[in-house]
Residue frames relative to the residue before (quaternion, step in Angstrom):
aa qw qx qy qz dx dy dz
X 1.0000 0.0000 0.0000 0.0000 0.00 0.00 0.00
X 0.6470 0.5165 -0.3184 0.4617 3.57 0.98 -0.89
X 0.6334 0.5368 -0.3301 0.4491 3.59 1.03 -0.80
X 0.6410 0.5199 -0.3215 0.4642 3.58 1.02 -0.81
X 0.6623 0.5082 -0.3058 0.4578 3.58 0.89 -0.95
X 0.6773 0.4857 -0.2895 0.4706 3.57 1.00 -0.85
X 0.7128 0.4939 -0.2663 0.4208 3.59 0.89 -0.95
X 0.5910 0.6207 -0.3728 0.3556 3.60 0.99 -0.75
X 0.6813 0.4612 -0.3256 0.4659 3.66 0.75 -0.85
X 0.6359 0.5305 -0.3422 0.4439 3.60 0.98 -0.76
X 0.6643 0.5017 -0.3051 0.4626 3.58 0.92 -0.91
X 0.6646 0.5083 -0.3069 0.4535 3.57 0.92 -0.90
X 0.7179 0.4566 -0.2642 0.4542 3.57 0.76 -1.04
X 0.7280 0.4354 -0.2594 0.4616 3.60 0.82 -0.94
X 0.7718 0.3770 -0.2072 0.4683 3.60 0.72 -1.04
X 0.7661 0.3898 -0.2085 0.4666 3.60 0.88 -0.89
X 0.7602 0.3401 -0.2075 0.5132 3.59 1.07 -0.61
X 0.7616 0.4146 -0.2311 0.4412 3.58 0.59 -1.15
X 0.7164 0.5057 -0.2924 0.3816 3.60 0.66 -1.09
X 0.6766 0.4802 -0.3314 0.4493 3.67 0.95 -0.60
X 0.5071 0.6513 -0.4373 0.3569 3.63 1.19 -0.21
X 0.4666 -0.6897 0.4784 0.2788 3.62 -1.01 0.76
X 0.3112 0.7373 -0.5234 0.2925 3.56 0.49 1.28
X 0.6105 -0.5310 0.4202 0.4108 3.61 -1.19 0.42
X 0.6160 -0.5893 0.3806 0.3584 3.55 -1.07 0.78
X 0.6491 0.5299 -0.3225 0.4403 3.60 0.95 -0.82
X 0.6565 0.5057 -0.3032 0.4704 3.56 1.02 -0.84
X 0.6227 0.5272 -0.3366 0.4701 3.57 1.05 -0.74
X 0.6515 0.5223 -0.3153 0.4510 3.57 0.96 -0.85
X 0.6495 0.5082 -0.3091 0.4736 3.55 1.00 -0.86
X 0.6607 0.5058 -0.3046 0.4636 3.56 0.92 -0.90
X 0.6382 0.5221 -0.3249 0.4631 3.60 0.99 -0.82
X 0.6386 0.5273 -0.3201 0.4600 3.58 1.01 -0.83
X 0.6555 0.5068 -0.3092 0.4668 3.60 0.99 -0.83
X 0.6163 0.5331 -0.3452 0.4656 3.59 1.05 -0.72
X 0.6531 0.5047 -0.3153 0.4684 3.59 0.94 -0.86
X 0.6388 0.5242 -0.3258 0.4594 3.61 0.95 -0.86
X 0.6725 0.4899 -0.2981 0.4679 3.59 0.91 -0.90
X 0.6629 0.5172 -0.3079 0.4452 3.57 0.97 -0.84
X 0.6786 0.4737 -0.2775 0.4879 3.59 1.21 -0.51
X 0.1960 0.8355 -0.4934 0.1415 3.60 1.26 0.37
X 0.7138 0.4524 -0.2775 0.4570 3.59 0.78 -0.97
X 0.5927 0.5412 -0.3648 0.4719 3.58 1.15 -0.49
X 0.6559 0.4842 -0.3120 0.4879 3.60 0.94 -0.85
X 0.6114 0.5528 -0.3565 0.4398 3.61 1.03 -0.71
X 0.6537 0.5052 -0.3147 0.4674 3.57 0.94 -0.87
X 0.6472 0.5097 -0.3231 0.4657 3.59 0.98 -0.77
X 0.6753 0.5297 -0.2974 0.4183 3.59 1.01 -0.78
X 0.8411 0.1506 -0.0270 0.5188 3.59 1.03 -0.73
X 0.5248 -0.6126 0.4257 0.4100 3.56 1.24 -0.35
X 0.7593 0.2730 -0.1664 0.5668 3.58 1.29 -0.08
X 0.4910 -0.6561 0.4936 0.2911 3.54 -1.02 0.83
X 0.6624 0.5423 -0.2975 0.4226 3.58 1.19 -0.52
X 0.7681 0.3156 -0.1786 0.5278 3.61 1.19 -0.20
X 0.0953 -0.7985 0.5934 0.0350 3.61 0.01 1.23
X 0.1345 -0.8218 0.5520 0.0437 3.57 -0.37 1.24
X 0.3274 0.6982 -0.5508 0.3194 3.52 0.54 1.30
X 0.6381 -0.4673 0.4039 0.4597 3.61 -1.21 0.16
X 0.6441 -0.5747 0.3418 0.3715 3.57 -1.02 0.80
X 0.6509 0.5058 -0.3564 0.4399 3.69 0.81 -0.75
X 0.6343 0.5205 -0.3364 0.4622 3.60 1.06 -0.69
X 0.6389 0.5127 -0.3271 0.4712 3.60 0.99 -0.81
X 0.6371 0.5187 -0.3256 0.4680 3.58 0.99 -0.81
X 0.6637 0.5061 -0.3049 0.4586 3.58 0.90 -0.92
X 0.6380 0.5193 -0.3278 0.4645 3.59 0.95 -0.82
X 0.6685 0.4967 -0.3122 0.4571 3.59 0.90 -0.88
X 0.6328 0.5155 -0.3370 0.4694 3.57 1.01 -0.76
X 0.6882 0.4837 -0.2920 0.4552 3.59 0.82 -0.97
X 0.6450 0.5205 -0.3208 0.4584 3.58 0.96 -0.86
X 0.6649 0.4950 -0.2951 0.4752 3.58 0.99 -0.86
X 0.6405 0.5294 -0.3242 0.4522 3.57 0.99 -0.84
X 0.6318 0.5196 -0.3321 0.4697 3.59 1.00 -0.77
X 0.6541 0.5192 -0.3156 0.4505 3.57 0.94 -0.87
X 0.6826 0.4730 -0.2902 0.4755 3.58 0.88 -0.93
X 0.6652 0.5120 -0.3131 0.4443 3.58 0.91 -0.90
X 0.5921 0.5603 -0.3647 0.4500 3.58 1.08 -0.66
X 0.6755 0.4882 -0.2908 0.4698 3.56 0.89 -0.93
X 0.6735 0.4977 -0.3031 0.4547 3.59 0.89 -0.93
X 0.6723 0.4975 -0.3083 0.4532 3.59 0.94 -0.86
X 0.6157 0.5270 -0.3480 0.4713 3.60 1.02 -0.71
X 0.6387 0.5191 -0.3215 0.4682 3.57 1.02 -0.81
X 0.6483 0.5052 -0.3140 0.4752 3.59 0.99 -0.83
X 0.6442 0.5265 -0.3252 0.4495 3.58 0.97 -0.86
X 0.6791 0.4877 -0.2956 0.4622 3.57 0.89 -0.90
X 0.6449 0.5137 -0.3219 0.4653 3.57 1.00 -0.82
X 0.6671 0.5019 -0.3036 0.4592 3.59 0.91 -0.92
X 0.6441 0.5147 -0.3210 0.4660 3.58 1.03 -0.78
X 0.6486 0.5164 -0.3178 0.4600 3.58 0.98 -0.84
X 0.6508 0.5051 -0.3109 0.4740 3.59 0.96 -0.90
X 0.6518 0.5238 -0.3176 0.4471 3.59 0.95 -0.86
X 0.6646 0.4967 -0.3032 0.4687 3.57 1.00 -0.80
X 0.6832 0.4824 -0.2900 0.4652 3.57 0.94 -0.89
X 0.7607 0.3736 -0.1915 0.4952 3.59 0.88 -0.96
X 0.3074 -0.7744 0.4893 0.2578 3.59 1.32 -0.20
X 0.4890 0.6100 -0.4466 0.4351 3.51 0.74 1.23
X 0.6586 -0.5052 0.3542 0.4308 3.63 -1.19 0.30
X 0.5493 -0.5932 0.4729 0.3505 3.57 -1.19 0.61
X 0.1022 0.7981 -0.5825 0.1153 3.57 -0.76 1.05
X 0.0938 -0.7594 0.6423 0.0443 3.54 -0.99 0.94
X 0.4196 -0.7227 0.4840 0.2598 3.62 -0.56 1.07
X 0.5962 -0.5722 0.4297 0.3640 3.56 -1.15 0.68
X 0.6315 0.5506 -0.3408 0.4265 3.59 0.94 -0.82
X 0.6412 0.5233 -0.3281 0.4554 3.58 1.00 -0.79
X 0.6401 0.5129 -0.3251 0.4706 3.59 1.00 -0.78
X 0.6640 0.5088 -0.3063 0.4543 3.58 0.93 -0.87
X 0.6373 0.5150 -0.3241 0.4729 3.58 1.01 -0.82
X 0.6448 0.5239 -0.3222 0.4539 3.59 0.95 -0.87
X 0.6734 0.4933 -0.2968 0.4638 3.59 0.93 -0.89
X 0.6706 0.5030 -0.2971 0.4572 3.56 0.93 -0.91
X 0.6646 0.5054 -0.3041 0.4586 3.54 0.94 -0.91
X 0.6300 0.5312 -0.3337 0.4578 3.60 1.00 -0.79
X 0.6730 0.4985 -0.2972 0.4586 3.59 0.93 -0.86
X 0.6710 0.4981 -0.2956 0.4629 3.57 0.96 -0.88
X 0.6588 0.5049 -0.3157 0.4599 3.59 0.90 -0.90
X 0.6538 0.5056 -0.3200 0.4631 3.57 0.95 -0.81
X 0.6415 0.5214 -0.3250 0.4593 3.60 0.97 -0.80
X 0.6491 0.4984 -0.3165 0.4796 3.59 0.97 -0.84
X 0.6520 0.5350 -0.3122 0.4373 3.56 0.97 -0.89
X 0.6656 0.4848 -0.3009 0.4812 3.58 0.95 -0.86
X 0.6384 0.5248 -0.3291 0.4569 3.60 0.95 -0.83
X 0.6451 0.5140 -0.3193 0.4666 3.59 0.98 -0.81
X 0.6603 0.5218 -0.3069 0.4444 3.58 1.00 -0.83
X 0.7207 0.4932 -0.2531 0.4162 3.59 0.96 -0.86
X 0.5415 0.6592 -0.4069 0.3265 3.58 1.13 -0.38
X 0.4664 -0.5826 0.5634 0.3545 3.54 -1.33 0.26
X 0.4164 -0.7656 0.4208 0.2518 3.60 -0.44 1.17
X 0.4779 -0.6237 0.5237 0.3291 3.55 -1.23 0.43
X 0.5283 -0.5888 0.4933 0.3618 3.55 -1.31 0.20
X 0.1552 -0.7815 0.6019 0.0540 3.55 -0.82 1.08
X 0.2541 -0.7916 0.5415 0.1243 3.59 -0.73 1.05
X 0.0048 -0.7800 0.6241 -0.0462 3.54 -0.95 1.00
X 0.1980 -0.7684 0.5986 0.1096 3.59 -0.87 0.97
X 0.0339 -0.7954 0.6048 -0.0198 3.55 -0.93 0.95
X 0.2698 -0.7445 0.5911 0.1534 3.55 -0.84 1.03
X 0.1742 -0.8001 0.5719 0.0497 3.55 -0.74 1.14
X 0.3853 -0.7191 0.5244 0.2438 3.62 -0.55 1.08
X 0.8269 0.2154 -0.1722 0.4901 3.56 -0.90 0.94
X 0.4522 0.6797 -0.4666 0.3403 3.60 1.23 0.06
X 0.4636 -0.6904 0.4847 0.2711 3.55 -0.85 0.97
X 0.5809 -0.5757 0.4375 0.3739 3.62 -1.10 0.59
X 0.5588 0.6088 -0.3905 0.4058 3.59 1.19 -0.45
X 0.7226 0.3930 -0.2294 0.5203 3.58 1.19 -0.53
X 0.4090 0.7121 -0.4862 0.2987 3.61 1.22 0.02
X 0.7939 0.2288 -0.2050 0.5247 3.58 -0.69 1.11
X 0.3611 0.7338 -0.4919 0.2986 3.58 1.28 0.15
X 0.2170 -0.8001 0.5524 0.0869 3.56 -0.84 1.03
X 0.0300 -0.7924 0.6066 -0.0577 3.53 -0.78 1.14
X 0.1581 -0.7950 0.5805 0.0776 3.58 -0.75 1.02
X 0.1826 -0.7755 0.5991 0.0796 3.55 -0.99 0.97
X 0.0664 -0.7166 0.6930 0.0430 3.50 -1.08 0.96
X 0.1086 0.7991 -0.5876 0.0664 3.57 -1.04 0.62
X 0.8458 0.1671 -0.1085 0.4949 3.56 -1.23 0.49
X 0.1522 0.8036 -0.5565 0.1459 3.56 0.79 1.01
X 0.1071 -0.8382 0.5261 0.0953 3.60 1.11 -0.69
X 0.0440 0.8227 -0.5612 0.0790 3.55 0.87 1.01
X 0.1570 0.7831 -0.5486 0.2473 3.52 -0.62 1.24
X 0.7309 -0.3356 0.3013 0.5123 3.57 -1.22 -0.39
X 0.6690 0.4950 -0.2954 0.4692 3.58 1.11 -0.66
X 0.7640 0.1855 -0.0980 0.6102 3.57 1.10 -0.74
X 0.0027 0.8691 -0.4930 0.0404 3.58 0.46 1.25
X 0.8064 -0.2964 0.2043 0.4692 3.56 -1.35 -0.18
X 0.6312 0.5491 -0.3414 0.4285 3.59 0.94 -0.82
X 0.6666 0.4776 -0.2857 0.4959 3.58 0.97 -0.88
X 0.6539 0.5143 -0.3173 0.4552 3.60 0.90 -0.90
X 0.6364 0.5309 -0.3271 0.4540 3.58 1.00 -0.80
X 0.6577 0.5036 -0.3077 0.4680 3.58 0.96 -0.83
X 0.6266 0.5205 -0.3333 0.4748 3.61 1.06 -0.75
X 0.6489 0.5165 -0.3138 0.4624 3.59 0.94 -0.88
X 0.6635 0.5086 -0.3096 0.4530 3.57 0.89 -0.90
X 0.6735 0.4853 -0.2985 0.4709 3.59 0.93 -0.87
X 0.6444 0.5237 -0.3182 0.4574 3.57 1.02 -0.79
X 0.6715 0.4903 -0.3013 0.4668 3.57 0.87 -0.91
X 0.6616 0.5207 -0.3061 0.4444 3.58 1.00 -0.80
X 0.6037 0.5876 -0.3544 0.4058 3.60 1.19 -0.43
X 0.4003 -0.7892 0.4179 0.2056 3.56 1.26 -0.01
X 0.2384 0.7912 -0.5291 0.1929 3.58 0.84 0.95
X 0.4925 -0.6146 0.5225 0.3266 3.55 -1.31 0.37
X 0.7888 0.0577 0.0085 0.6119 3.56 1.16 -0.68
X 0.1778 -0.7498 0.6270 0.1141 3.56 -1.13 0.73
X 0.0465 -0.7793 0.6243 0.0274 3.57 -0.98 0.86
X 0.1551 -0.7564 0.6291 0.0896 3.56 -1.19 0.66
X 0.1649 -0.8322 0.5259 0.0607 3.57 -0.56 1.16
X 0.8283 -0.3710 0.1318 0.3987 3.51 0.61 1.25
X 0.7752 0.2993 -0.3050 0.4652 3.49 -1.47 0.25
X 0.0369 0.8238 -0.5568 0.0999 3.52 0.68 1.20
X 0.8539 0.1396 0.0587 0.4979 3.53 0.81 -1.13
X 0.1061 -0.6942 0.6885 0.1814 3.44 -1.51 -0.05
X 0.6819 0.4005 -0.3335 0.5132 3.53 -0.27 1.34
X 0.5924 -0.5708 0.4336 0.3677 3.54 -1.27 0.28
X 0.6791 -0.4509 0.3650 0.4498 3.57 -1.31 0.14
X 0.6402 0.5300 -0.3305 0.4473 3.59 0.96 -0.82
X 0.6715 0.4977 -0.2964 0.4621 3.60 0.99 -0.82
X 0.8200 0.3313 -0.1027 0.4552 3.54 0.87 -1.03
X 0.3350 0.7881 -0.4805 0.1890 3.61 1.23 -0.04
X 0.7137 0.4384 -0.2618 0.4795 3.59 0.80 -0.97
X 0.6673 0.5280 -0.3108 0.4234 3.58 0.98 -0.80
X 0.7178 0.4230 -0.2621 0.4870 3.62 1.03 -0.68
X 0.4241 0.7458 -0.4435 0.2594 3.59 1.23 -0.27
X 0.6306 0.5480 -0.3662 0.4098 3.67 0.91 -0.69
X 0.5543 0.6222 -0.4064 0.3749 3.64 1.11 -0.46
X 0.5552 0.6121 -0.3905 0.4058 3.59 1.18 -0.43
X 0.6907 0.4856 -0.2739 0.4605 3.60 1.20 -0.45
X 0.4048 0.6658 -0.5067 0.3689 3.58 1.22 0.23
X 0.1232 0.8057 -0.5739 0.0794 3.59 -0.84 0.84
X 0.0773 0.7471 -0.6560 0.0739 3.50 -1.23 0.74
X 0.6641 -0.5366 0.3278 0.4044 3.63 -1.08 0.61
X 0.7727 0.3147 -0.1808 0.5208 3.61 0.99 -0.79
X 0.6677 -0.5693 0.2817 0.3882 3.55 1.20 0.48
X 0.4465 -0.6409 0.5543 0.2873 3.52 -1.40 -0.25
X 0.0729 -0.8010 0.5940 -0.0169 3.57 -0.59 1.22
X 0.0007 0.8282 -0.5582 0.0496 3.58 -1.01 0.71
X 0.1645 -0.7252 0.6544 0.1371 3.50 -1.43 0.28
X 0.5260 -0.6285 0.4550 0.3482 3.60 -1.17 0.41
X 0.3026 -0.6962 0.6098 0.2277 3.51 -1.35 0.34
X 0.7175 -0.4426 0.2921 0.4517 3.57 -1.22 0.02
X 0.6408 0.5538 -0.3466 0.4032 3.62 1.02 -0.66
X 0.5652 0.5853 -0.4010 0.4209 3.63 1.10 -0.43
X 0.6532 0.5233 -0.3103 0.4508 3.58 1.12 -0.64
X 0.6004 0.5745 -0.3615 0.4228 3.60 1.20 -0.35
X 0.7887 0.2895 -0.1008 0.5329 3.59 1.21 -0.58
X 0.7236 -0.4468 0.2487 0.4636 3.58 0.52 1.19
X 0.2307 -0.8363 0.4913 0.0770 3.49 0.39 1.40
X 0.6731 0.5139 -0.3152 0.4284 3.61 0.81 -0.97
X 0.6485 0.5095 -0.3155 0.4693 3.58 0.95 -0.83
X 0.6789 0.4923 -0.3023 0.4532 3.56 0.93 -0.85
X 0.6335 0.5160 -0.3494 0.4586 3.63 0.95 -0.73
X 0.6440 0.5096 -0.3181 0.4738 3.56 1.03 -0.79
X 0.7030 0.4794 -0.2867 0.4403 3.58 0.81 -1.00
X 0.6514 0.5049 -0.3277 0.4619 3.60 0.92 -0.80
X 0.6223 0.5259 -0.3369 0.4718 3.59 1.07 -0.70
X 0.6450 0.5229 -0.3140 0.4603 3.58 1.02 -0.79
X 0.6460 0.5101 -0.3133 0.4735 3.58 1.19 -0.53
X 0.6209 -0.5851 0.3266 0.4069 3.59 1.28 -0.01
X 0.5185 0.6078 -0.4359 0.4144 3.58 1.24 0.24
X 0.3080 -0.7393 0.5738 0.1716 3.58 -0.90 0.97
X 0.2068 -0.8157 0.5327 0.0895 3.56 -0.30 1.29
X 0.2051 -0.7774 0.5885 0.0845 3.57 -0.75 1.13
X 0.0215 0.8171 -0.5696 0.0869 3.55 0.06 1.35
X 0.7780 -0.2575 0.0928 0.5655 3.55 0.12 1.40
X 0.5630 0.5453 -0.3887 0.4844 3.51 0.99 0.97
X 0.2144 -0.7538 0.5957 0.1757 3.54 -1.35 0.04
X 0.1748 -0.7343 0.6376 0.1540 3.50 -1.34 0.23
X 0.3269 -0.7513 0.5478 0.1691 3.58 -1.19 0.55
X 0.1752 -0.7600 0.6207 0.0803 3.53 -0.93 1.00
X 0.1558 -0.8096 0.5626 0.0607 3.58 -0.87 0.92
X 0.0059 -0.7517 0.6594 -0.0112 3.50 -1.26 0.70
X 0.8409 -0.1337 0.0686 0.5200 3.59 -0.63 1.15
X 0.7488 -0.3949 0.2077 0.4902 3.57 0.95 0.87
X 0.6071 0.5318 -0.3588 0.4688 3.60 1.23 -0.25
X 0.2429 -0.7957 0.5463 0.0975 3.56 -1.18 0.62
X 0.0777 -0.7509 0.6549 0.0350 3.52 -1.23 0.72
X 0.2573 -0.7816 0.5551 0.1215 3.57 -0.77 1.08
X 0.0893 -0.7471 0.6563 0.0567 3.57 -0.98 0.92
X 0.0406 -0.8148 0.5775 -0.0304 3.57 -0.50 1.22
X 0.0901 -0.7994 0.5921 0.0488 3.55 -1.19 0.52
X 0.1584 -0.7758 0.6042 0.0893 3.55 -1.14 0.66
X 0.5518 -0.5813 0.4804 0.3562 3.53 -1.29 0.39
X 0.6424 -0.5675 0.3638 0.3645 3.56 -1.27 0.24
X 0.6247 -0.5665 0.4004 0.3586 3.56 -1.21 0.62
X 0.6650 0.5180 -0.3070 0.4418 3.60 1.12 -0.56
X 0.4351 0.7578 -0.4263 0.2339 3.60 1.23 -0.33
X 0.6609 0.5149 -0.3500 0.4190 3.68 0.76 -0.83
X 0.6293 0.5478 -0.3340 0.4387 3.59 1.09 -0.63
X 0.7174 0.3741 -0.2339 0.5392 3.58 1.29 -0.24
X 0.6020 -0.6111 0.3445 0.3815 3.57 1.22 0.46
X 0.5903 0.5614 -0.3681 0.4483 3.59 1.22 0.44
X 0.6506 -0.5270 0.3766 0.3963 3.56 -1.26 0.36
X 0.3749 -0.7386 0.5225 0.2020 3.55 -0.85 1.02
X 0.7012 -0.4560 0.3235 0.4424 3.58 -1.26 0.13
X 0.0224 -0.7863 0.6162 -0.0390 3.55 -0.94 0.98
X 0.2105 -0.8226 0.5173 0.1066 3.55 0.08 1.31
X 0.6143 0.5533 -0.3554 0.4362 3.59 1.00 -0.75
X 0.6610 0.4865 -0.3045 0.4833 3.59 0.97 -0.83
X 0.6486 0.5359 -0.3194 0.4361 3.58 0.99 -0.84
X 0.7443 0.3942 -0.2116 0.4958 3.58 1.07 -0.73
X 0.4515 0.7130 -0.4496 0.2926 3.61 1.21 -0.23
X 0.8390 0.1877 -0.1590 0.4853 3.54 -0.91 0.99
X 0.4039 0.7143 -0.4912 0.2922 3.58 1.17 0.19
X 0.5985 -0.5731 0.4071 0.3842 3.61 -1.13 0.55
X 0.4960 -0.6659 0.4686 0.3016 3.58 -0.86 0.92
X 0.8306 0.2397 -0.1869 0.4666 3.54 -0.99 0.90
X 0.5607 0.5984 -0.4023 0.4070 3.60 1.22 -0.16
X 0.4726 -0.6681 0.4857 0.3072 3.63 -0.84 0.88
X 0.2691 -0.7760 0.5573 0.1219 3.56 -1.14 0.74
X 0.1309 -0.7245 0.6718 0.0819 3.53 -1.05 0.93
X 0.1582 -0.8126 0.5589 0.0468 3.57 -0.66 1.15
X 0.2016 -0.7417 0.6289 0.1170 3.54 -1.03 0.91
X 0.1506 0.7645 -0.6058 0.1611 3.58 -0.59 1.17
X 0.4691 -0.7204 0.4279 0.2791 3.57 -0.46 1.20
X 0.7845 0.2626 -0.1396 0.5441 3.59 0.83 -0.97
X 0.4179 -0.7516 0.4584 0.2245 3.61 -0.91 0.88
X 0.4537 0.7615 -0.4113 0.2124 3.58 1.23 -0.33
X 0.7319 0.4127 -0.2380 0.4872 3.61 1.09 -0.61
X 0.2825 0.8167 -0.4756 0.1641 3.58 1.23 0.29
X 0.6374 0.5372 -0.3497 0.4277 3.61 0.95 -0.75
X 0.6286 0.5155 -0.3312 0.4790 3.59 1.07 -0.69
X 0.6302 0.5236 -0.3335 0.4664 3.58 1.04 -0.74
X 0.6319 0.5323 -0.3318 0.4553 3.58 1.00 -0.80
X 0.6666 0.4966 -0.3010 0.4673 3.58 0.98 -0.82
X 0.6778 0.4918 -0.2848 0.4664 3.60 1.19 -0.49
X 0.6189 -0.6057 0.3245 0.3805 3.57 1.26 0.19
X 0.3774 0.7092 -0.5049 0.3159 3.59 1.21 0.37
X 0.3653 -0.7506 0.5139 0.1979 3.59 -0.98 0.85
X 0.7955 0.0178 0.0379 0.6045 3.57 1.02 -0.85
X 0.0809 -0.7780 0.6215 0.0432 3.58 -0.84 0.98
X 0.1486 -0.7753 0.6108 0.0611 3.53 -0.93 0.99
X 0.0408 0.8081 -0.5802 0.0931 3.56 -0.73 1.12
X 0.1849 -0.7428 0.6265 0.1469 3.53 -1.39 0.08
X 0.4007 0.7869 -0.4427 0.1556 3.54 -0.60 -1.29
X 0.7430 0.4441 -0.2380 0.4405 3.61 0.84 -0.94
X 0.2807 -0.7658 0.5128 0.2680 3.59 1.21 -0.51
X 0.5900 -0.5965 0.3520 0.4149 3.56 1.25 0.44
X 0.6064 -0.5466 0.3546 0.4559 3.56 1.30 0.09
X 0.3929 -0.7784 0.4077 0.2711 3.58 1.38 -0.13
X 0.8119 0.0400 0.0279 0.5817 3.59 0.78 -1.03
X 0.5255 -0.6358 0.4673 0.3181 3.54 -0.90 0.96
X 0.7097 0.3422 -0.3077 0.5334 3.56 -0.67 1.13
X 0.6838 0.4368 -0.2619 0.5226 3.55 0.91 -0.95
X 0.5603 0.6269 -0.3807 0.3849 3.58 1.16 -0.58
X 0.6068 0.5561 -0.3670 0.4335 3.61 1.09 -0.58
X 0.6485 0.4983 -0.3165 0.4806 3.58 1.05 -0.72
X 0.6419 0.5201 -0.3208 0.4632 3.58 0.99 -0.85
X 0.6186 0.5555 -0.3427 0.4374 3.60 1.02 -0.77
X 0.6317 0.5526 -0.3358 0.4275 3.58 0.98 -0.81
X 0.7051 0.4478 -0.2647 0.4819 3.59 1.10 -0.59
X 0.7346 0.3661 -0.2108 0.5310 3.57 1.31 -0.04
X 0.6011 -0.6114 0.3320 0.3932 3.55 1.08 0.87
X 0.7409 -0.4385 0.2177 0.4599 3.56 1.06 0.78
X 0.6448 0.5203 -0.3189 0.4602 3.60 1.26 -0.18
X 0.0857 0.8351 -0.5367 0.0850 3.59 -0.65 1.02
X 0.8244 -0.0679 0.0927 0.5542 3.62 0.90 -0.80
X 0.8405 0.2341 -0.1684 0.4587 3.53 -0.97 0.91
X 0.7564 -0.4296 0.3181 0.3770 3.47 -1.38 -0.44
X 0.0306 -0.7645 0.6438 -0.0028 3.52 -1.13 0.86
X 0.2417 -0.7553 0.5929 0.1399 3.58 -0.97 0.87
X 0.0260 -0.7991 0.5986 -0.0490 3.55 -0.57 1.24
X 0.7711 -0.2201 0.1036 0.5885 3.54 0.24 1.28
X 0.8126 -0.1897 0.1667 0.5253 3.57 -0.77 -1.05
X 0.6549 0.5148 -0.3142 0.4554 3.59 1.24 -0.17
X 0.2491 -0.7206 0.6263 0.1624 3.53 -1.20 0.68
X 0.1419 -0.7468 0.6443 0.0840 3.55 -1.00 0.93
X 0.0340 -0.7738 0.6313 0.0394 3.55 -0.96 0.85
X 0.1290 -0.7806 0.6106 0.0339 3.55 -0.77 1.14
X 0.2881 -0.7820 0.5331 0.1458 3.54 -0.41 1.25
X 0.5097 -0.6267 0.4989 0.3140 3.55 -1.19 0.63
X 0.5617 -0.6132 0.3797 0.4053 3.57 1.26 -0.27
X 0.4586 -0.6817 0.5100 0.2546 3.52 -1.22 0.63
X 0.7700 0.1239 -0.0716 0.6218 3.56 1.12 -0.74
X 0.3510 -0.7179 0.5598 0.2192 3.57 -1.13 -0.64
X 0.5878 -0.5605 0.4473 0.3746 3.55 -1.19 0.60
X 0.4278 -0.7431 0.4491 0.2511 3.63 -0.71 1.02
X 0.5496 0.6196 -0.4010 0.3914 3.60 1.24 0.01
X 0.7783 0.0104 -0.0252 0.6273 3.59 1.25 -0.33
X 0.0976 0.8456 -0.5080 0.1317 3.54 0.47 1.28
X 0.3704 0.6803 -0.5481 0.3156 3.54 0.15 1.35
X 0.0248 -0.7789 0.6264 0.0177 3.56 -1.12 0.72
X 0.0996 0.7580 -0.6386 0.0881 3.53 -0.88 1.02
X 0.8467 0.0561 -0.0769 0.5234 3.55 -0.46 1.20
X 0.7188 0.3143 -0.2291 0.5762 3.60 1.26 0.06
X 0.0853 -0.8685 0.4869 0.0356 3.59 0.47 1.23
X 0.5383 -0.5980 0.4884 0.3376 3.53 -1.24 0.56
X 0.0984 -0.8183 0.5661 0.0182 3.56 -1.21 0.45
X 0.1961 -0.6444 0.7141 0.1907 3.45 -1.48 0.37
X 0.1738 -0.8516 0.4914 0.0554 3.57 -0.30 1.24
X 0.1202 -0.7845 0.6072 0.0371 3.55 -0.78 1.13
X 0.1732 -0.8000 0.5714 0.0587 3.55 -0.53 1.24
X 0.1714 -0.7363 0.6462 0.1045 3.52 -1.11 0.84
X 0.2263 -0.7956 0.5502 0.1140 3.58 -0.39 1.23
X 0.1235 -0.8006 0.5858 0.0238 3.54 -0.91 1.00
X 0.4255 -0.6831 0.5352 0.2568 3.53 -1.05 0.85
X 0.4861 -0.6420 0.5092 0.3038 3.56 -1.10 0.74
X 0.3003 -0.7999 0.4996 0.1430 3.57 -0.49 1.24
X 0.5474 0.6431 -0.3990 0.3572 3.61 1.20 -0.43
């Protein structure tokens, strides 16, 4: 099945789009070879680092691979559309199947431009997005409390120290009372990423920096990463909670490990353990990298769940497919009874497919509001 999925775009782009172009045979062969090289991006990534998730190439090469990979994907869709249209016209008009050269050129150009825009959108340092959430039972002492969420930074060759430093500076300037990070900090081992994650040590807020792991931390020696992130000053909530106080009022911030943890020999998410011993009546904000278990959290009395993982679906239209794999949750705000779920589009993006169209990255600043009723 994987071979079919991989081969189809190559066949469409090379045989249906490239080969009919009026180009010299040698040039067509060279172009076909480049398409194959670009399509094998994840294979080259594995050769470079031992993992498909960490392309250890110079940043310009990673950017070029992402552009080419995206262009192939878009061109495959456009060429299939042209093929179907030409076949329909041929059947209706009872004439040979024909696709004008101009149509092929437009399809190729549009695929390249869309991919370039998508990569540029993915690489930017996100703006701060403001979201207000009313929390039932929140004390007036916490009314207006500001909480910033970072998630899915995927610090890597594509999102290196320079990018991480800019994210830290923008986050600190937003003036939050608390900063939380909901997983997928990195792509790569501690040895690969030590310098790139160093700016995270400068995140600061009056109530600290709290975090949970994402699934990608488990791909690269989870234990080492939990130790290193803690050394950088992040308080990791691994099926635990902490209590923030204001004028005698309390707010619980709980965190769970990732759903993928058992597959890597680590403790899976345990919401009951994370909430055990919490102050009675105190509202709970839950940090959970993946949004799929949100309904269970709502039944457990959580007031606000913050998640990431989906990257917002990355591309408008593709988000519907991503939602199907996450129990319907993919981007933005969802009201689940008395609980609010917010799924961030992510601060960065996995460097294996770094394109964004219609699903922008974000640094999310929440303003918590007390229920006035």
